[in-house]
HTML snippet that shows the backbone in 3Dmol.js (N, CA, C, O; Angstrom):
<script src="https://3Dmol.org/build/3Dmol-min.js"></script>
<div id="view" style="width:600px;height:400px;position:relative"></div>
<script>
const pdb = `
ATOM      1  N   MET A   1      72.021  86.847 111.702  1.00  0.00           N
ATOM      2  CA  MET A   1      73.365  86.489 111.321  1.00  0.00           C
ATOM      3  C   MET A   1      73.384  85.327 110.338  1.00  0.00           C
ATOM      4  O   MET A   1      74.318  84.524 110.342  1.00  0.00           O
ATOM      5  N   ASP A   2      72.370  85.232 109.503  1.00  0.00           N
ATOM      6  CA  ASP A   2      72.335  84.184 108.481  1.00  0.00           C
ATOM      7  C   ASP A   2      73.526  84.276 107.543  1.00  0.00           C
ATOM      8  O   ASP A   2      74.039  83.259 107.076  1.00  0.00           O
ATOM      9  N   TRP A   3      73.966  85.505 107.269  1.00  0.00           N
ATOM     10  CA  TRP A   3      75.086  85.715 106.368  1.00  0.00           C
ATOM     11  C   TRP A   3      76.341  84.979 106.852  1.00  0.00           C
ATOM     12  O   TRP A   3      77.056  84.384 106.046  1.00  0.00           O
ATOM     13  N   LEU A   4      76.609  85.016 108.152  1.00  0.00           N
ATOM     14  CA  LEU A   4      77.782  84.337 108.700  1.00  0.00           C
ATOM     15  C   LEU A   4      77.666  82.823 108.625  1.00  0.00           C
ATOM     16  O   LEU A   4      78.667  82.134 108.431  1.00  0.00           O
ATOM     17  N   ALA A   5      76.487  82.314 108.772  1.00  0.00           N
ATOM     18  CA  ALA A   5      76.288  80.869 108.815  1.00  0.00           C
ATOM     19  C   ALA A   5      76.295  80.218 107.440  1.00  0.00           C
ATOM     20  O   ALA A   5      76.592  79.030 107.319  1.00  0.00           O
ATOM     21  N   GLY A   6      75.972  80.979 106.407  1.00  0.00           N
ATOM     22  CA  GLY A   6      75.849  80.410 105.069  1.00  0.00           C
ATOM     23  C   GLY A   6      77.181  80.288 104.350  1.00  0.00           C
ATOM     24  O   GLY A   6      78.161  80.930 104.727  1.00  0.00           O
ATOM     25  N   PRO A   7      77.213  79.463 103.316  1.00  0.00           N
ATOM     26  CA  PRO A   7      78.435  79.303 102.526  1.00  0.00           C
ATOM     27  C   PRO A   7      78.681  80.519 101.628  1.00  0.00           C
ATOM     28  O   PRO A   7      77.764  81.286 101.337  1.00  0.00           O
ATOM     29  N   THR A   8      79.898  80.674 101.209  1.00  0.00           N
ATOM     30  CA  THR A   8      80.254  81.720 100.261  1.00  0.00           C
ATOM     31  C   THR A   8      80.088  81.157  98.861  1.00  0.00           C
ATOM     32  O   THR A   8      80.691  80.141  98.518  1.00  0.00           O
ATOM     33  N   THR A   9      79.279  81.812  98.062  1.00  0.00           N
ATOM     34  CA  THR A   9      78.986  81.284  96.726  1.00  0.00           C
ATOM     35  C   THR A   9      79.501  82.166  95.594  1.00  0.00           C
ATOM     36  O   THR A   9      79.313  81.844  94.421  1.00  0.00           O
ATOM     37  N   THR A  10      80.142  83.267  95.936  1.00  0.00           N
ATOM     38  CA  THR A  10      80.676  84.145  94.893  1.00  0.00           C
ATOM     39  C   THR A  10      82.192  84.087  94.891  1.00  0.00           C
ATOM     40  O   THR A  10      82.822  83.886  95.930  1.00  0.00           O
ATOM     41  N   PHE A  11      82.768  84.265  93.715  1.00  0.00           N
ATOM     42  CA  PHE A  11      84.207  84.226  93.573  1.00  0.00           C
ATOM     43  C   PHE A  11      84.781  85.612  93.838  1.00  0.00           C
ATOM     44  O   PHE A  11      84.116  86.620  93.600  1.00  0.00           O
ATOM     45  N   THR A  12      86.003  85.661  94.325  1.00  0.00           N
ATOM     46  CA  THR A  12      86.681  86.921  94.594  1.00  0.00           C
ATOM     47  C   THR A  12      86.893  87.695  93.304  1.00  0.00           C
ATOM     48  O   THR A  12      87.265  87.123  92.279  1.00  0.00           O
ATOM     49  N   GLU A  13      86.658  88.980  93.361  1.00  0.00           N
ATOM     50  CA  GLU A  13      86.899  89.835  92.206  1.00  0.00           C
ATOM     51  C   GLU A  13      88.258  90.497  92.372  1.00  0.00           C
ATOM     52  O   GLU A  13      88.494  91.212  93.346  1.00  0.00           O
ATOM     53  N   LEU A  14      89.137  90.261  91.432  1.00  0.00           N
ATOM     54  CA  LEU A  14      90.479  90.807  91.484  1.00  0.00           C
ATOM     55  C   LEU A  14      90.561  92.075  90.650  1.00  0.00           C
ATOM     56  O   LEU A  14      90.239  92.073  89.462  1.00  0.00           O
ATOM     57  N   ARG A  15      90.992  93.148  91.280  1.00  0.00           N
ATOM     58  CA  ARG A  15      91.178  94.412  90.574  1.00  0.00           C
ATOM     59  C   ARG A  15      92.582  94.901  90.866  1.00  0.00           C
ATOM     60  O   ARG A  15      92.850  95.443  91.939  1.00  0.00           O
ATOM     61  N   ASP A  16      93.466  94.710  89.921  1.00  0.00           N
ATOM     62  CA  ASP A  16      94.850  95.100  90.107  1.00  0.00           C
ATOM     63  C   ASP A  16      95.276  95.981  88.937  1.00  0.00           C
ATOM     64  O   ASP A  16      95.338  95.508  87.802  1.00  0.00           O
ATOM     65  N   PRO A  17      95.568  97.244  89.195  1.00  0.00           N
ATOM     66  CA  PRO A  17      95.945  98.153  88.114  1.00  0.00           C
ATOM     67  C   PRO A  17      97.170  97.683  87.329  1.00  0.00           C
ATOM     68  O   PRO A  17      97.234  97.876  86.115  1.00  0.00           O
ATOM     69  N   GLY A  18      98.132  97.075  88.002  1.00  0.00           N
ATOM     70  CA  GLY A  18      99.317  96.588  87.305  1.00  0.00           C
ATOM     71  C   GLY A  18      98.981  95.511  86.289  1.00  0.00           C
ATOM     72  O   GLY A  18      99.478  95.537  85.163  1.00  0.00           O
ATOM     73  N   LEU A  19      98.134  94.556  86.686  1.00  0.00           N
ATOM     74  CA  LEU A  19      97.723  93.507  85.752  1.00  0.00           C
ATOM     75  C   LEU A  19      96.914  94.078  84.597  1.00  0.00           C
ATOM     76  O   LEU A  19      97.056  93.648  83.452  1.00  0.00           O
ATOM     77  N   LEU A  20      96.072  95.041  84.906  1.00  0.00           N
ATOM     78  CA  LEU A  20      95.270  95.676  83.866  1.00  0.00           C
ATOM     79  C   LEU A  20      96.176  96.346  82.829  1.00  0.00           C
ATOM     80  O   LEU A  20      95.939  96.240  81.625  1.00  0.00           O
ATOM     81  N   LYS A  21      97.204  97.027  83.303  1.00  0.00           N
ATOM     82  CA  LYS A  21      98.144  97.663  82.385  1.00  0.00           C
ATOM     83  C   LYS A  21      98.848  96.624  81.516  1.00  0.00           C
ATOM     84  O   LYS A  21      99.002  96.815  80.310  1.00  0.00           O
ATOM     85  N   LEU A  22      99.279  95.508  82.144  1.00  0.00           N
ATOM     86  CA  LEU A  22      99.923  94.449  81.367  1.00  0.00           C
ATOM     87  C   LEU A  22      98.967  93.896  80.318  1.00  0.00           C
ATOM     88  O   LEU A  22      99.355  93.675  79.171  1.00  0.00           O
ATOM     89  N   TYR A  23      97.726  93.674  80.710  1.00  0.00           N
ATOM     90  CA  TYR A  23      96.731  93.112  79.800  1.00  0.00           C
ATOM     91  C   TYR A  23      96.580  93.964  78.544  1.00  0.00           C
ATOM     92  O   TYR A  23      96.451  93.447  77.434  1.00  0.00           O
ATOM     93  N   PHE A  24      96.600  95.276  78.741  1.00  0.00           N
ATOM     94  CA  PHE A  24      96.405  96.183  77.605  1.00  0.00           C
ATOM     95  C   PHE A  24      97.710  96.589  76.923  1.00  0.00           C
ATOM     96  O   PHE A  24      97.733  97.519  76.116  1.00  0.00           O
ATOM     97  N   GLY A  25      98.800  95.884  77.253  1.00  0.00           N
ATOM     98  CA  GLY A  25     100.023  96.054  76.494  1.00  0.00           C
ATOM     99  C   GLY A  25     101.120  96.899  77.089  1.00  0.00           C
ATOM    100  O   GLY A  25     102.079  97.232  76.392  1.00  0.00           O
ATOM    101  N   ALA A  26     101.014  97.257  78.355  1.00  0.00           N
ATOM    102  CA  ALA A  26     102.092  98.037  78.966  1.00  0.00           C
ATOM    103  C   ALA A  26     103.386  97.231  78.970  1.00  0.00           C
ATOM    104  O   ALA A  26     103.368  96.003  79.055  1.00  0.00           O
ATOM    105  N   ASP A  27     104.478  97.925  78.880  1.00  0.00           N
ATOM    106  CA  ASP A  27     105.785  97.294  78.975  1.00  0.00           C
ATOM    107  C   ASP A  27     105.965  96.803  80.410  1.00  0.00           C
ATOM    108  O   ASP A  27     105.885  97.603  81.342  1.00  0.00           O
ATOM    109  N   PRO A  28     106.205  95.504  80.607  1.00  0.00           N
ATOM    110  CA  PRO A  28     106.369  94.980  81.972  1.00  0.00           C
ATOM    111  C   PRO A  28     107.442  95.715  82.774  1.00  0.00           C
ATOM    112  O   PRO A  28     107.308  95.877  83.987  1.00  0.00           O
ATOM    113  N   GLU A  29     108.503  96.157  82.105  1.00  0.00           N
ATOM    114  CA  GLU A  29     109.557  96.887  82.822  1.00  0.00           C
ATOM    115  C   GLU A  29     109.038  98.178  83.437  1.00  0.00           C
ATOM    116  O   GLU A  29     109.542  98.626  84.467  1.00  0.00           O
ATOM    117  N   ALA A  30     108.034  98.777  82.810  1.00  0.00           N
ATOM    118  CA  ALA A  30     107.473 100.030  83.316  1.00  0.00           C
ATOM    119  C   ALA A  30     106.545  99.804  84.509  1.00  0.00           C
ATOM    120  O   ALA A  30     106.212 100.749  85.224  1.00  0.00           O
ATOM    121  N   VAL A  31     106.131  98.570  84.724  1.00  0.00           N
ATOM    122  CA  VAL A  31     105.124  98.267  85.748  1.00  0.00           C
ATOM    123  C   VAL A  31     105.706  97.499  86.934  1.00  0.00           C
ATOM    124  O   VAL A  31     105.305  97.735  88.073  1.00  0.00           O
ATOM    125  N   THR A  32     106.639  96.589  86.685  1.00  0.00           N
ATOM    126  CA  THR A  32     107.043  95.623  87.707  1.00  0.00           C
ATOM    127  C   THR A  32     107.720  96.223  88.932  1.00  0.00           C
ATOM    128  O   THR A  32     107.423  95.806  90.052  1.00  0.00           O
ATOM    129  N   ALA A  33     108.600  97.168  88.763  1.00  0.00           N
ATOM    130  CA  ALA A  33     109.333  97.708  89.910  1.00  0.00           C
ATOM    131  C   ALA A  33     108.389  98.317  90.937  1.00  0.00           C
ATOM    132  O   ALA A  33     108.504  98.044  92.132  1.00  0.00           O
ATOM    133  N   GLU A  34     107.461  99.136  90.475  1.00  0.00           N
ATOM    134  CA  GLU A  34     106.532  99.786  91.410  1.00  0.00           C
ATOM    135  C   GLU A  34     105.575  98.778  92.041  1.00  0.00           C
ATOM    136  O   GLU A  34     105.280  98.861  93.233  1.00  0.00           O
ATOM    137  N   GLN A  35     105.092  97.827  91.244  1.00  0.00           N
ATOM    138  CA  GLN A  35     104.194  96.815  91.794  1.00  0.00           C
ATOM    139  C   GLN A  35     104.901  95.976  92.859  1.00  0.00           C
ATOM    140  O   GLN A  35     104.314  95.647  93.890  1.00  0.00           O
ATOM    141  N   THR A  36     106.152  95.637  92.605  1.00  0.00           N
ATOM    142  CA  THR A  36     106.922  94.883  93.600  1.00  0.00           C
ATOM    143  C   THR A  36     107.034  95.676  94.893  1.00  0.00           C
ATOM    144  O   THR A  36     106.834  95.125  95.975  1.00  0.00           O
ATOM    145  N   LYS A  37     107.352  96.968  94.794  1.00  0.00           N
ATOM    146  CA  LYS A  37     107.472  97.812  95.989  1.00  0.00           C
ATOM    147  C   LYS A  37     106.142  97.895  96.750  1.00  0.00           C
ATOM    148  O   LYS A  37     106.105  97.769  97.974  1.00  0.00           O
ATOM    149  N   LEU A  38     105.059  98.109  96.004  1.00  0.00           N
ATOM    150  CA  LEU A  38     103.747  98.216  96.648  1.00  0.00           C
ATOM    151  C   LEU A  38     103.396  96.958  97.439  1.00  0.00           C
ATOM    152  O   LEU A  38     102.942  97.034  98.581  1.00  0.00           O
ATOM    153  N   HIS A  39     103.613  95.800  96.815  1.00  0.00           N
ATOM    154  CA  HIS A  39     103.248  94.544  97.481  1.00  0.00           C
ATOM    155  C   HIS A  39     104.223  94.200  98.608  1.00  0.00           C
ATOM    156  O   HIS A  39     103.827  93.570  99.589  1.00  0.00           O
ATOM    157  N   ARG A  40     105.464  94.594  98.488  1.00  0.00           N
ATOM    158  CA  ARG A  40     106.418  94.392  99.590  1.00  0.00           C
ATOM    159  C   ARG A  40     106.009  95.235 100.808  1.00  0.00           C
ATOM    160  O   ARG A  40     106.098  94.774 101.946  1.00  0.00           O
ATOM    161  N   ARG A  41     105.564  96.461 100.560  1.00  0.00           N
ATOM    162  CA  ARG A  41     105.123  97.325 101.672  1.00  0.00           C
ATOM    163  C   ARG A  41     103.913  96.732 102.380  1.00  0.00           C
ATOM    164  O   ARG A  41     103.854  96.715 103.609  1.00  0.00           O
ATOM    165  N   LYS A  42     102.946  96.245 101.601  1.00  0.00           N
ATOM    166  CA  LYS A  42     101.751  95.658 102.215  1.00  0.00           C
ATOM    167  C   LYS A  42     102.121  94.392 102.981  1.00  0.00           C
ATOM    168  O   LYS A  42     101.603  94.157 104.072  1.00  0.00           O
ATOM    169  N   LEU A  43     103.008  93.579 102.423  1.00  0.00           N
ATOM    170  CA  LEU A  43     103.457  92.374 103.101  1.00  0.00           C
ATOM    171  C   LEU A  43     104.135  92.734 104.426  1.00  0.00           C
ATOM    172  O   LEU A  43     103.881  92.088 105.443  1.00  0.00           O
ATOM    173  N   ALA A  44     104.983  93.746 104.424  1.00  0.00           N
ATOM    174  CA  ALA A  44     105.652  94.182 105.655  1.00  0.00           C
ATOM    175  C   ALA A  44     104.635  94.650 106.694  1.00  0.00           C
ATOM    176  O   ALA A  44     104.799  94.400 107.888  1.00  0.00           O
ATOM    177  N   GLU A  45     103.598  95.322 106.238  1.00  0.00           N
ATOM    178  CA  GLU A  45     102.541  95.783 107.141  1.00  0.00           C
ATOM    179  C   GLU A  45     101.857  94.580 107.803  1.00  0.00           C
ATOM    180  O   GLU A  45     101.657  94.568 109.017  1.00  0.00           O
ATOM    181  N   TYR A  46     101.507  93.586 107.015  1.00  0.00           N
ATOM    182  CA  TYR A  46     100.868  92.390 107.562  1.00  0.00           C
ATOM    183  C   TYR A  46     101.803  91.644 108.501  1.00  0.00           C
ATOM    184  O   TYR A  46     101.370  91.133 109.534  1.00  0.00           O
ATOM    185  N   GLU A  47     103.083  91.578 108.150  1.00  0.00           N
ATOM    186  CA  GLU A  47     104.045  90.897 109.017  1.00  0.00           C
ATOM    187  C   GLU A  47     104.199  91.626 110.349  1.00  0.00           C
ATOM    188  O   GLU A  47     104.437  90.994 111.379  1.00  0.00           O
ATOM    189  N   THR A  48     104.066  92.946 110.334  1.00  0.00           N
ATOM    190  CA  THR A  48     104.093  93.717 111.572  1.00  0.00           C
ATOM    191  C   THR A  48     102.897  93.369 112.447  1.00  0.00           C
ATOM    192  O   THR A  48     103.029  93.245 113.665  1.00  0.00           O
ATOM    193  N   PHE A  49     101.725  93.212 111.826  1.00  0.00           N
ATOM    194  CA  PHE A  49     100.545  92.795 112.580  1.00  0.00           C
ATOM    195  C   PHE A  49     100.792  91.461 113.270  1.00  0.00           C
ATOM    196  O   PHE A  49     100.434  91.280 114.434  1.00  0.00           O
ATOM    197  N   VAL A  50     101.407  90.526 112.546  1.00  0.00           N
ATOM    198  CA  VAL A  50     101.687  89.206 113.108  1.00  0.00           C
ATOM    199  C   VAL A  50     102.660  89.334 114.277  1.00  0.00           C
ATOM    200  O   VAL A  50     102.459  88.722 115.327  1.00  0.00           O
ATOM    201  N   ALA A  51     103.708  90.125 114.096  1.00  0.00           N
ATOM    202  CA  ALA A  51     104.733  90.273 115.131  1.00  0.00           C
ATOM    203  C   ALA A  51     104.186  90.902 116.409  1.00  0.00           C
ATOM    204  O   ALA A  51     104.656  90.604 117.507  1.00  0.00           O
ATOM    205  N   HIS A  52     103.189  91.772 116.259  1.00  0.00           N
ATOM    206  CA  HIS A  52     102.643  92.460 117.431  1.00  0.00           C
ATOM    207  C   HIS A  52     101.281  91.940 117.851  1.00  0.00           C
ATOM    208  O   HIS A  52     100.646  92.492 118.749  1.00  0.00           O
ATOM    209  N   GLY A  53     100.839  90.883 117.203  1.00  0.00           N
ATOM    210  CA  GLY A  53      99.527  90.328 117.520  1.00  0.00           C
ATOM    211  C   GLY A  53      99.504  89.644 118.869  1.00  0.00           C
ATOM    212  O   GLY A  53     100.540  89.344 119.463  1.00  0.00           O
ATOM    213  N   SER A  54      98.324  89.414 119.318  1.00  0.00           N
ATOM    214  CA  SER A  54      98.123  88.757 120.603  1.00  0.00           C
ATOM    215  C   SER A  54      97.519  87.371 120.380  1.00  0.00           C
ATOM    216  O   SER A  54      96.581  87.227 119.595  1.00  0.00           O
ATOM    217  N   PRO A  55      98.042  86.361 121.056  1.00  0.00           N
ATOM    218  CA  PRO A  55      97.482  85.015 120.885  1.00  0.00           C
ATOM    219  C   PRO A  55      96.030  84.916 121.363  1.00  0.00           C
ATOM    220  O   PRO A  55      95.331  83.956 121.038  1.00  0.00           O
ATOM    221  N   GLU A  56      95.589  85.894 122.122  1.00  0.00           N
ATOM    222  CA  GLU A  56      94.209  85.881 122.614  1.00  0.00           C
ATOM    223  C   GLU A  56      93.215  86.429 121.598  1.00  0.00           C
ATOM    224  O   GLU A  56      92.005  86.369 121.821  1.00  0.00           O
ATOM    225  N   GLU A  57      93.709  86.961 120.489  1.00  0.00           N
ATOM    226  CA  GLU A  57      92.812  87.530 119.493  1.00  0.00           C
ATOM    227  C   GLU A  57      91.910  86.463 118.899  1.00  0.00           C
ATOM    228  O   GLU A  57      92.240  85.277 118.901  1.00  0.00           O
ATOM    229  N   ALA A  58      90.775  86.901 118.396  1.00  0.00           N
ATOM    230  CA  ALA A  58      89.801  85.988 117.805  1.00  0.00           C
ATOM    231  C   ALA A  58      90.393  85.292 116.578  1.00  0.00           C
ATOM    232  O   ALA A  58      91.258  85.838 115.894  1.00  0.00           O
ATOM    233  N   GLU A  59      89.913  84.089 116.316  1.00  0.00           N
ATOM    234  CA  GLU A  59      90.429  83.303 115.208  1.00  0.00           C
ATOM    235  C   GLU A  59      90.134  83.937 113.844  1.00  0.00           C
ATOM    236  O   GLU A  59      90.975  83.875 112.947  1.00  0.00           O
ATOM    237  N   GLY A  60      88.971  84.536 113.675  1.00  0.00           N
ATOM    238  CA  GLY A  60      88.588  85.109 112.385  1.00  0.00           C
ATOM    239  C   GLY A  60      89.584  86.123 111.850  1.00  0.00           C
ATOM    240  O   GLY A  60      90.041  85.980 110.716  1.00  0.00           O
ATOM    241  N   PRO A  61      89.938  87.145 112.625  1.00  0.00           N
ATOM    242  CA  PRO A  61      90.921  88.111 112.140  1.00  0.00           C
ATOM    243  C   PRO A  61      92.280  87.458 111.857  1.00  0.00           C
ATOM    244  O   PRO A  61      92.966  87.844 110.911  1.00  0.00           O
ATOM    245  N   TRP A  62      92.667  86.479 112.667  1.00  0.00           N
ATOM    246  CA  TRP A  62      93.937  85.792 112.451  1.00  0.00           C
ATOM    247  C   TRP A  62      93.912  85.031 111.121  1.00  0.00           C
ATOM    248  O   TRP A  62      94.885  85.065 110.368  1.00  0.00           O
ATOM    249  N   LEU A  63      92.813  84.354 110.837  1.00  0.00           N
ATOM    250  CA  LEU A  63      92.693  83.622 109.575  1.00  0.00           C
ATOM    251  C   LEU A  63      92.706  84.571 108.379  1.00  0.00           C
ATOM    252  O   LEU A  63      93.321  84.274 107.355  1.00  0.00           O
ATOM    253  N   ALA A  64      92.036  85.699 108.507  1.00  0.00           N
ATOM    254  CA  ALA A  64      92.036  86.689 107.425  1.00  0.00           C
ATOM    255  C   ALA A  64      93.439  87.248 107.207  1.00  0.00           C
ATOM    256  O   ALA A  64      93.854  87.464 106.069  1.00  0.00           O
ATOM    257  N   LEU A  65      94.166  87.480 108.292  1.00  0.00           N
ATOM    258  CA  LEU A  65      95.539  87.969 108.185  1.00  0.00           C
ATOM    259  C   LEU A  65      96.427  86.941 107.490  1.00  0.00           C
ATOM    260  O   LEU A  65      97.278  87.309 106.680  1.00  0.00           O
ATOM    261  N   GLN A  66      96.242  85.671 107.794  1.00  0.00           N
ATOM    262  CA  GLN A  66      97.024  84.624 107.138  1.00  0.00           C
ATOM    263  C   GLN A  66      96.758  84.610 105.629  1.00  0.00           C
ATOM    264  O   GLN A  66      97.679  84.415 104.837  1.00  0.00           O
ATOM    265  N   ALA A  67      95.518  84.814 105.242  1.00  0.00           N
ATOM    266  CA  ALA A  67      95.186  84.886 103.818  1.00  0.00           C
ATOM    267  C   ALA A  67      95.859  86.100 103.182  1.00  0.00           C
ATOM    268  O   ALA A  67      96.381  86.007 102.071  1.00  0.00           O
ATOM    269  N   GLY A  68      95.852  87.225 103.871  1.00  0.00           N
ATOM    270  CA  GLY A  68      96.504  88.427 103.367  1.00  0.00           C
ATOM    271  C   GLY A  68      98.002  88.223 103.188  1.00  0.00           C
ATOM    272  O   GLY A  68      98.577  88.659 102.190  1.00  0.00           O
ATOM    273  N   LEU A  69      98.632  87.564 104.147  1.00  0.00           N
ATOM    274  CA  LEU A  69     100.061  87.265 104.035  1.00  0.00           C
ATOM    275  C   LEU A  69     100.343  86.400 102.806  1.00  0.00           C
ATOM    276  O   LEU A  69     101.247  86.693 102.023  1.00  0.00           O
ATOM    277  N   ALA A  70      99.572  85.346 102.649  1.00  0.00           N
ATOM    278  CA  ALA A  70      99.769  84.443 101.507  1.00  0.00           C
ATOM    279  C   ALA A  70      99.556  85.187 100.195  1.00  0.00           C
ATOM    280  O   ALA A  70     100.311  85.006  99.240  1.00  0.00           O
ATOM    281  N   HIS A  71      98.539  86.013 100.155  1.00  0.00           N
ATOM    282  CA  HIS A  71      98.214  86.796  98.957  1.00  0.00           C
ATOM    283  C   HIS A  71      99.388  87.709  98.584  1.00  0.00           C
ATOM    284  O   HIS A  71      99.829  87.722  97.434  1.00  0.00           O
ATOM    285  N   GLU A  72      99.883  88.460  99.547  1.00  0.00           N
ATOM    286  CA  GLU A  72     100.963  89.409  99.264  1.00  0.00           C
ATOM    287  C   GLU A  72     102.273  88.695  98.944  1.00  0.00           C
ATOM    288  O   GLU A  72     103.032  89.158  98.093  1.00  0.00           O
ATOM    289  N   ARG A  73     102.549  87.584  99.607  1.00  0.00           N
ATOM    290  CA  ARG A  73     103.761  86.820  99.274  1.00  0.00           C
ATOM    291  C   ARG A  73     103.717  86.350  97.828  1.00  0.00           C
ATOM    292  O   ARG A  73     104.727  86.385  97.124  1.00  0.00           O
ATOM    293  N   GLU A  74     102.558  85.918  97.395  1.00  0.00           N
ATOM    294  CA  GLU A  74     102.429  85.467  96.009  1.00  0.00           C
ATOM    295  C   GLU A  74     102.578  86.629  95.031  1.00  0.00           C
ATOM    296  O   GLU A  74     103.212  86.478  93.987  1.00  0.00           O
ATOM    297  N   TRP A  75     102.005  87.782  95.355  1.00  0.00           N
ATOM    298  CA  TRP A  75     102.165  88.939  94.475  1.00  0.00           C
ATOM    299  C   TRP A  75     103.623  89.358  94.376  1.00  0.00           C
ATOM    300  O   TRP A  75     104.106  89.664  93.286  1.00  0.00           O
ATOM    301  N   VAL A  76     104.328  89.377  95.497  1.00  0.00           N
ATOM    302  CA  VAL A  76     105.746  89.728  95.470  1.00  0.00           C
ATOM    303  C   VAL A  76     106.498  88.732  94.594  1.00  0.00           C
ATOM    304  O   VAL A  76     107.322  89.130  93.772  1.00  0.00           O
ATOM    305  N   ARG A  77     106.225  87.452  94.762  1.00  0.00           N
ATOM    306  CA  ARG A  77     106.872  86.424  93.956  1.00  0.00           C
ATOM    307  C   ARG A  77     106.580  86.645  92.469  1.00  0.00           C
ATOM    308  O   ARG A  77     107.487  86.594  91.639  1.00  0.00           O
ATOM    309  N   TYR A  78     105.326  86.887  92.143  1.00  0.00           N
ATOM    310  CA  TYR A  78     104.930  87.091  90.748  1.00  0.00           C
ATOM    311  C   TYR A  78     105.646  88.288  90.119  1.00  0.00           C
ATOM    312  O   TYR A  78     106.239  88.163  89.047  1.00  0.00           O
ATOM    313  N   TRP A  79     105.592  89.442  90.780  1.00  0.00           N
ATOM    314  CA  TRP A  79     106.178  90.658  90.205  1.00  0.00           C
ATOM    315  C   TRP A  79     107.695  90.560  90.131  1.00  0.00           C
ATOM    316  O   TRP A  79     108.291  91.045  89.170  1.00  0.00           O
ATOM    317  N   GLU A  80     108.336  89.943  91.127  1.00  0.00           N
ATOM    318  CA  GLU A  80     109.784  89.773  91.069  1.00  0.00           C
ATOM    319  C   GLU A  80     110.179  88.851  89.925  1.00  0.00           C
ATOM    320  O   GLU A  80     111.150  89.116  89.216  1.00  0.00           O
ATOM    321  N   LYS A  81     109.430  87.773  89.746  1.00  0.00           N
ATOM    322  CA  LYS A  81     109.718  86.844  88.659  1.00  0.00           C
ATOM    323  C   LYS A  81     109.548  87.543  87.306  1.00  0.00           C
ATOM    324  O   LYS A  81     110.363  87.364  86.401  1.00  0.00           O
ATOM    325  N   LEU A  82     108.498  88.326  87.180  1.00  0.00           N
ATOM    326  CA  LEU A  82     108.260  89.051  85.931  1.00  0.00           C
ATOM    327  C   LEU A  82     109.366  90.078  85.685  1.00  0.00           C
ATOM    328  O   LEU A  82     109.780  90.300  84.547  1.00  0.00           O
ATOM    329  N   GLN A  83     109.828  90.690  86.749  1.00  0.00           N
ATOM    330  CA  GLN A  83     110.885  91.697  86.642  1.00  0.00           C
ATOM    331  C   GLN A  83     112.185  91.069  86.134  1.00  0.00           C
ATOM    332  O   GLN A  83     112.952  91.730  85.433  1.00  0.00           O
ATOM    333  N   LYS A  84     112.440  89.825  86.471  1.00  0.00           N
ATOM    334  CA  LYS A  84     113.694  89.156  86.114  1.00  0.00           C
ATOM    335  C   LYS A  84     113.634  88.401  84.784  1.00  0.00           C
ATOM    336  O   LYS A  84     114.663  87.948  84.282  1.00  0.00           O
ATOM    337  N   ARG A  85     112.469  88.266  84.228  1.00  0.00           N
ATOM    338  CA  ARG A  85     112.318  87.440  83.032  1.00  0.00           C
ATOM    339  C   ARG A  85     112.951  88.098  81.817  1.00  0.00           C
ATOM    340  O   ARG A  85     113.128  89.315  81.749  1.00  0.00           O
ATOM    341  N   GLU A  86     113.276  87.255  80.878  1.00  0.00           N
ATOM    342  CA  GLU A  86     113.753  87.762  79.598  1.00  0.00           C
ATOM    343  C   GLU A  86     112.543  88.127  78.763  1.00  0.00           C
ATOM    344  O   GLU A  86     111.450  87.605  78.983  1.00  0.00           O
ATOM    345  N   THR A  87     112.730  89.006  77.821  1.00  0.00           N
ATOM    346  CA  THR A  87     111.632  89.430  76.958  1.00  0.00           C
ATOM    347  C   THR A  87     111.065  88.225  76.212  1.00  0.00           C
ATOM    348  O   THR A  87     111.813  87.423  75.653  1.00  0.00           O
ATOM    349  N   ARG A  88     109.772  88.108  76.207  1.00  0.00           N
ATOM    350  CA  ARG A  88     109.086  87.017  75.515  1.00  0.00           C
ATOM    351  C   ARG A  88     109.158  87.244  74.014  1.00  0.00           C
ATOM    352  O   ARG A  88     108.884  88.345  73.536  1.00  0.00           O
ATOM    353  N   PRO A  89     109.522  86.217  73.274  1.00  0.00           N
ATOM    354  CA  PRO A  89     109.561  86.382  71.818  1.00  0.00           C
ATOM    355  C   PRO A  89     108.179  86.643  71.254  1.00  0.00           C
ATOM    356  O   PRO A  89     107.193  86.108  71.762  1.00  0.00           O
ATOM    357  N   ARG A  90     108.093  87.438  70.235  1.00  0.00           N
ATOM    358  CA  ARG A  90     106.793  87.740  69.609  1.00  0.00           C
ATOM    359  C   ARG A  90     106.679  87.056  68.300  1.00  0.00           C
ATOM    360  O   ARG A  90     105.660  87.187  67.622  1.00  0.00           O
TER     361      ARG A  90
END
`;
const viewer = $3Dmol.createViewer("view");
viewer.addModel(pdb, "pdb");
viewer.setStyle({}, {cartoon: {color: "spectrum"}});
viewer.zoomTo();
viewer.render();
</script>
C-alpha cells in the first residue's frame, strides 16, 4: 500500500468537451445550456448521496464526495455565468 502512503505528484487532467468546443471557436450559446444541465444533474446526484449518506461511512469517500460537490458547483456557476454574459467584443 505504498501508493496510499505517498504524496500525489501529478496534476489533475481536465477533459471537458464543452470547454474543448469553446477553445476551438464554438458559439458559447450553442454549448452553455446543455453544459449547465449536465452539471446540474451531476450536482443533484452528489447532493442525493449527501442526503442519504450515513455518518458512519469512512472519511475517504466523504472527502471525495465533498470535492465532487465543490467541482460541480463551480461548473454550474461557470456555465451559468457564461450563459448570461454579453457577447465579447472582437
